C-alpha positions, 0 to 999 in steps of 0.5 A: 773470182778466180774461179771466174778465170781472173787471177788478178785478185788482190786480198789484204790477207797476202801482205808478207810479213814486213811489208809497208801494208797501208801504202801497198793496200792504198796502191792496189786500192787505187790501181784497181778497175773493181772495189769489192767491200763487205760491209758490216756494222763491225768493220765499219768501226776500223780506220782502215775500211773507212781509208780503203773507202775513201781510197776507192772514191777518190779514183772515179773509174773504179766501180765500187761494190758494196755487200751488207751484211749482218743487218747492215743495208745500203742506206746504212752504207758510206756515202762513197759506197752508196753511188755504186752497185750494191747488194744486201744479203738478208739474212744467214743461209747459203742461197743468199751466200749464192746470190752474193757471189752472182751479184758481184761476179755479173757486177764485174762481167762474169756472167753466172747464168 
């Protein structure tokens, strides 16, 4: 996203020690225009990722984009992500990851070709 010129990207790894990270993540998700979620079988086991998906789904204006990976498919995604845009990475490989990046960037209005 930053390489495409959007410097307003929030990643939870940027939260400083001591901050109320759950409140901060909820505020940032609910204020977002886009919510991109990497969905794997393991990620859906996380209570907090499920919360993030619910927070994004509660705001109809947020465009939700699911990137399915590690055997996950769109039909196996939570219903809140099935209503948005989605891309399934069919297998490991640089070409597949590049296609996923192009899909996300195009979905956010950044032409890649």
